[in-house]
N, C-alpha and C positions, 0 to 999 in steps of 0.2 A: 504493499499500500504506499503511495507516495505522500510526501509531506504536503499538507493542504496549502501551504504558502507557495509551492512551487509546481502546482498543477499546470499541465500544458494540454493543448488539444490532443496530442499524441498519447499522452497517458490516459486520458479519460475516454478515448475513443475505442471502447470495448463494449459489448452488449448491443443494445438496440436504440436506434435514434428515435427521438420524439417525432410524431407525425408533422408533416410541413406542407405548405402550399407550394405548388409549382407555377411558374418558373422561379419565384423569388427565393424559395428555401425558408421563408418566414415560418416559424413554428406555429402549429395550430394551438390556440388557447384551450386549456382544459374546458369541456363543455359543462361537467357536473363539478361545482365547487362547494356545495354545502356538505354538512356532516352525513356520513353513510347511515347514521341511526343505530339500529340494534347490533350491527356488526362492527361498530366503532371500537377500536382498541382502548380508547379513552372514556368509554361510557361510564364505567364505575367511578373514576376519579373525576368526571366531568370536567376534563382538562382539554377538550377538543376545541381550542380557540382558532380563529383565523390566523393564517400564516402568510407570509410573502412568498410568492412563487415567481422566480425569474424565468420569463419565457425562453430566454437564451441561456442555456446552461451546458456544461459546468461553468458557472458565471466566473469563477476565479480564472478559468483558463482563457475566457473571453478577455478578462482585465489584463492578462499577460501579453495579449497581441497588440496593445496600444490603440492609437486612434485609427478608425472610428469605433472599433469594437468596444473599447473600455468605456466609451460614452453610451453606445448603444445598450449594453447589459444593464447600465443604471438608469436608463430612461424610464421616467414615471410610467409611460404607457407600455413598457416592456415588462412591468411587474404587475401581478393580478393577486387578489386575495383568494385564498382557497383554504378549506378546512384542513386542520393539521392532519386528520386521518387520511384524507385524500392526497395530501402533499407528500409526505415522507413518514411512514409508519410501518408497522407490522401488517396492516391491511394489505392483502394480496394485490389489489388493483390500485394502490397508492401510486401516484405519478411516477415517483422516483424508483419504484420497484419494476415498473414496466419499461421505463426508458432511462438511458445512461447519459445521453447528450443530445444536443441539437445540431443539425447540419449547419455549416458555416455559410451564411449568405455572402454574395459578392460585396466588395467594398462599396459600389455604387448603391447597392440596395440598402447597406447599413446607413449610408449617408442620406439616402432618400427617406428612410424611416425617421431619423433624427429631424430632417426638414419637416415632415408631416407632423411629427409630434409637437414641433414649435407652434403649428397652425392651432392645434387643440389646446396647448398651454396658454397661448395669447388670448384665445376665447375665455379661458378660465380666469385669466387675470382681469379681463373686462368685467366678468360677472362679480369678481371679488371687489373691484372698485365701485360697481353700481350698487352692490350690497352694503358697502361701507357707508355710502352717502345716504341712502334711504334709511338704513337702520339707525344712523346717526341722528336723523331727523326725529325719530320716534323714541329717543332716550327720555326716560321720565325724571331723572333726578334734577332738583331745582336749579343747580348751577348750568347743567346742559340746556335746560329749557330756556332759562333766560338767555344764554348765548346763542341759541339756535333761533329763538323766535323774538326776543327782545332787540337783538342786533341784526335781525333779518338774515341770518346765515342759512336759513332753510331754503331760501330762494337761490342762493349760490349752489347749494347741495342738489337741489332739484335739477338746476340747469346743467351741472356737472353729470348728474346721473343720465339725463337725457342725451347729452352728447355721446357718452360711453354706449348708451343703448343703440343709437344710430350707428356707431361704429361696429358694434356687435353684429347688427343686422347686415352690414356691408361684409364684414370679415367671415361670416358664417358660410357665405357662398363659396369660400375656398375649400371647404370641406369636400365638395365634389371632386376636387383634384387629387384627393388621397387614394392611393392605389395599393400601398405596400402594407400599411398597418391593417390587421383583419377588421372586417366590417363589423363583427361582434364587439370589438372594442371601441371603435369609433362610434357605433350606434349607442353604446351604454354611456359613453362620455356626453354625446350630444344630448341624449335623452335627459340626463341628470342636470345638464346646464340649462336646458329648455325649462325644466320644472322650476329651477331657480329663478330664471328670467320671468317667467309668468307670475311667480309669487311677488317679485319685486315690482312688476308692472301693475298688479292689483294694489299693492301698497302705495304706489305713486299716484294713483288715481284718488286715493283717499286723503292725500295731503292737503288740498285747498280747505276742505272742511275741517280737518284735524287742526290746521294752523289756526283758523278762527277760534277754535275752542282754547287752544293753548295761549293764544295772545289774550283772551278774555281772562284767563287765570293769572296773568301777570299784573304787577303793580301799575299805577298811572304812568303815562309816558310810553306806551307801547307802540311798536312800529306798525306801519300799514302793511296788509298782506301784499300790496303791489300786484302785478300781473303774473299769475301762475300758469305755467304751461305743463301739460301732462301728455304723455303718449296716448293715442287713440286706442 
């Protein structure tokens, strides 16, 4: 058995490779990721927690290859959550009992994955920015309420939110150009982001009426609500 710090592709390439897509050689993500239930080796100890599964493995071997593989193996969209029993355990069908390594994609495929992942990550950043602005308006502590409504900051926050929402609508079209990252991963990411976006949009629509209530709660000298814009 080799030292784990010096694993290379030559050392780990024994056994069976994980299933992959042709012609990219990108690994197929595990379809079933929840606990196996009655057959779970951790059922009695109740220790079947989610674990991180690197789609490209043996991941230490990938790290040893340098760029772009070292970045590929650590990419957030190349790591999925899977129940401990299905990942690496005594369960006969655990992923790492069935497969020993993944095929090595070509350099251009690895680089393309990283580029596509950046598209998804940028959408996530936009949602995070939008959430920060909208949720900041709804903070209830007195200091935040005074700062947000007494000083009229809620109008700036809403305007910033709307600019990011428009940018999101523009950039989400680039998802159609994704060809290397598996559709199951892309679909899951976009669905989750869409749920968050719709929730934020609903909260944004409530802000004009919410602002009036908050302004009424402030002491004398409150600011005007001004002209509020919300997304349709």
